[in-house]
N, C-alpha and C positions, 0 to 999 in steps of 0.2 A: 717351559718357563719363559715369562715375558723378558725380552731384552732390556738391559739396564740402559737408561738414558742419563748421561751426566750433564748437569747444569753448569754451564760456563758463563760467568758474569764478568763483563768488561766494564770498568768504571769510567764514566764520562764526566767531564767538567769543562768549563770554558778554557780555551787556549791549549787544549790537550794536543799532543802530536798526532797527526792523522794516521800515519803508518802504524803506530803503536796500537791504534784502535782497530784498524781494518786488517792488518797482517794476520794476527792470531785466528780470527774467525775464518779466514780463507783457508788456513791449514786444517782447522777442525772440520770445515765443510768438505774438503777433499778427503779427509779421513773417513767421513761418513760414506762418501761415494765409493771409496776403494775397499770398503769392508762390507761383506754381505751379512754375516751372522754375528759379528762382534757388537759390543755396546756402541750406541750412538751418542751424539752430543746435541744439546739444546743451547743455542747461543742467545744471550740476552745482554743488550746494552743498557746499563742502568745509570741514571743521573739523579740529581736532587729534585728535579721536576720534569714534566713531560715536554717542556719547551725545547726547540732546536738548540743544539750546542754548536757553537762556532769553534772550529779547530784552529790550530796555529797556521794551517795552510789556507784558512779562509773558507774551507768547505764546511757546510752545516750538516750536522748528523742528528737524526731523530732518535731519541731513546725508545727502548721497548717497554721500560718499566722504571719506576722510581726506586731509590734505595730503600724506602720504607716498604715497598711491595716485595722486593726480593729478600728482605730481611726476615720474611715469614716462611721462607723456603730453605730447604737443605741445599747448600751450594757445594758442588764438587770442586770447582776451580775458580778462584777469584783472580782476575788479571787487572793489574793496576798500572796504567801507562803514566806518562809524565808530561811536564810542560817546563819551558825555560823562558827567560827573558834576557835581553842583551845586558851585559855587565862589562863596563870599561876595564875593570881589574882582571876579570877572568875570561872575558869573551862572552860566556853565557852563564847564567845562574839558574839552578833548578828552583821551581816554585812549589810551594805547599799551601793549599788552602785548608785552614783549620777545620772547616766543616766537612770537607772531603776526608781529611785524616780521621776525624771522629767516625764517619760512616765506614771507612775501611776497617777501623778497629772493631766496630760492631759486627760488620759482615764476616770478618775473619773468624769470629767465634762460631759461626755457623758453616764454616768452610773446611773441606778436607785438605786442600793445599792452596797456599797463597803464593801468587807470583807477581813480580814486577818486571816491566819491560822498559829499557832505557833508563831515564831519570825518575821513573816511578819508584825506584828504590828509595828515594828521598821521602816519599809519602809513607812507605812501609816503616822506614826508620823513625819518622816523626810519630808513627802510631805505636812505636815500641816493639815492633815485630821482628826487628833484626838485631836486637841487643844480644850480645854474646855469640853472634853468628858471623861467618864469612859471607860477604856479599859483594856483588859487582854492580856497576852502573856505567853509563857512558863515560869514556875517559876524560871528557872535558869538565865533568862535575865531580870526579872522584875525590879531589882534594876538598871540595866543599862538604861532601858527605862525611869524610873522615873528620874534618874540623868540627862540624856541627854535632856529630854523633860518635863520640870517642868509644862508646861501648860496642860499636860495630867494627869488625875486622874487614876493612875495605881492601879489595884486591881488584885493581883496575885492569888487569891483564885478560882474564878469561872472558869468553863471549857469554857464558852463563855459568852459574853456580847453583848446585843443589845442596841444601842443608836440611835434611829430613823432609818436612812437609812445606818448607819455604824455598822457593826458587827465585833467583834474581838474574835478569838478563842485561847485557851490555847495550851498545848503541845501535839505534836505527834498525837496519835489516837483521840484526841478530834476534829480533822478535820472532822471525821465522825459524831460526835454529832452536830457540827455546821452545816454541810451540811444537816443532817436530819431536823434540826430546820428551815433551809431555805425552804426545801421541804414542811414542815408542814405549813409554812407561805404562800406558794404558793398554795398548793393543799389540805391542811387539815391534821389533826393529824392522821386520819385513814390510809392515804396513807403513811405517814412517818413511822407509826408503821409496816405496811406491808413490807416496805423497810428494816426496822430494823430486822425484822424476816428473811428476805432473806440474810442479812449480818451476821446472827447468833449472833446478839448482844444481850447480856443477858437483857439489859434494855435500852430504849431510854432515855438518861439522860437529865434532865432539865438544863438550863443554870446556875442556881445558885449552882449546885452541885460543891463541892470543888474538885480541882485537887487531893486532898489527902483524899477524902471521903471513907467511909467504903466499898462500893461496889468495889472501885478500888483496895483496899488493900487485900480484903478477897477472895481468890480463893481456892476452894476445889479441892481435888485430886481424889475423888471417885464419880462415877455416882449417887449412892444413895443419897449422900449429895447434889449434884447439883439438883437432882429431888426434894429433900425436899426444897431447896432454891426456886425453881420455884413454888412449892406448896405454900410457904409462901407469895411470891409476888402476887400470884393469889387470895389469901384469906385473905388479910390484915384486912378486915372488920370483920372477924370471930375471936372467942376467941383465937385460936392458943395456947392452953395450952401445957405445957411440956409433959403432959400425952398423949395428942392427937398426938403430933409429934413423941413421942417415939413409939406409937403404929403403926404409919405409917412405921417406920423402923424396927418394930418387936424387939425392945430392951427395956430395963427398963429405968426409968427416969434418974438414975445416969449414965448409959451407954451413953444415949443421950448427957448429959452434957459433958462427957469425949470426945465424938466424936466431938462436937462443939469446945471444947477447942483445940483438936488436929488438926482438919481440918481448922477451921476458926479463932482460936485464941481468942475466946470470948464465952460467955454463950448463950444459946438459947434465954433467955429473952432480953439480950443486943442486940443480932442480930435482933430480931423481932422489937424492938424499933427503931433501926437504919433504918430498912427497911420502917417502918411506917413514920418516919421523912422524908426519901427521897421521899416517895409518897406524903406526905403533902407539901413538898417544891415544887414539880411539880404542884400540884393543885393551890397553892398560886401564882405561877408564871404565869400560863396559863389560869386560870379561875377567875371568880368573885364570886365563891362559898363562902357562909358565913363560918365563923370559925366553927359554929356548924355542918355544912354539911361536911366540911373537916375532922373535928375530927371523925365524924361518919364513913365516907367512908374509912378512913385510920386506923380504929380500935382503936382509942384512947377513944372513948365513950363520953367524956366530953371535953369541951374547956379547963378546968383547967388542965386536963391530958395532952392535946396537948401542952399547954403553958409550963408546967413543963418539958416535953421532949425536947422542943426547947431550953429552957434555959440550960438544962443539956448538950445537944448535940452541940448546935450552939452558946450558950451564947447570945441569942437574943430572941425576941418574934415573934410569927407568924405575927402579925400586922407589926412590924418593918421589918421583912424579906420581906413581900409582898411589902411594900413601896419601898424597895431598889431594888428588883429583878423583880418586875412585868414587863412583856414585854410592851414596849412602841410602839404604832402603828406607822408604817413608814409613 
């Protein structure tokens, strides 16, 4: 049987954010390289004409095809990036070109799944593709999206949201997280994790992770602390005591605490708990594992401890979190 090739179309237009355009193709390209027998991807950058498109970064990009040309083909995934302009009232304001909106509406009819990255959600909303759905966008334009499209349930917290065959991503680098999730949906978690490693991404983040979550905010400046962070992530089910971690760095318990405060702005205990909560969030989103199994695998030991950590960190329960963020089959 001939291997299936999925057509991925990225929408191009003047002023588009550059990373929104280049990030997803890089992920899909690496997925091709990391997979020997699974389906491949064909990447096409499409615009209104074949003229070079100038991105917000000033870099010009050449389209592979026009919207009219790709409209004759069956599209697997349509990726819609966004663009912004400065706004004194809001800082930035998302832009929507009516011609682009119309083409997105047309192309969506020939597409298996439609996705937006960053403020591209505003284009999907203008095309009527987000009505009655939960959706996310960059935090800076979430209020604009909610004000202009009251039929959309805007949630500015997650880095991406899947609602059936429509996916929306949050700001900037989360386009990589969304693309990894699309690869995982097509080819499995193992392939997506291999791609994440090739991208030197610290962690393949689940959709429910907040745009403001701990792993996004805490970045160490020394190799030994980064190595310790990786050790923690690989051994969440283990006790991970302060004494054991201190021994790995060849320092005393108090010195370890000072290092964490200086490098990561938190204590070892708080950092470990936050890492365990992140891991539990991923399991609750992507598996049907029982709470007992999630608690054990993530190092909480008991469901009660898991529940208390979720209430403390996320102001919700694991059960409620799973109900809200569990991936819905397309």
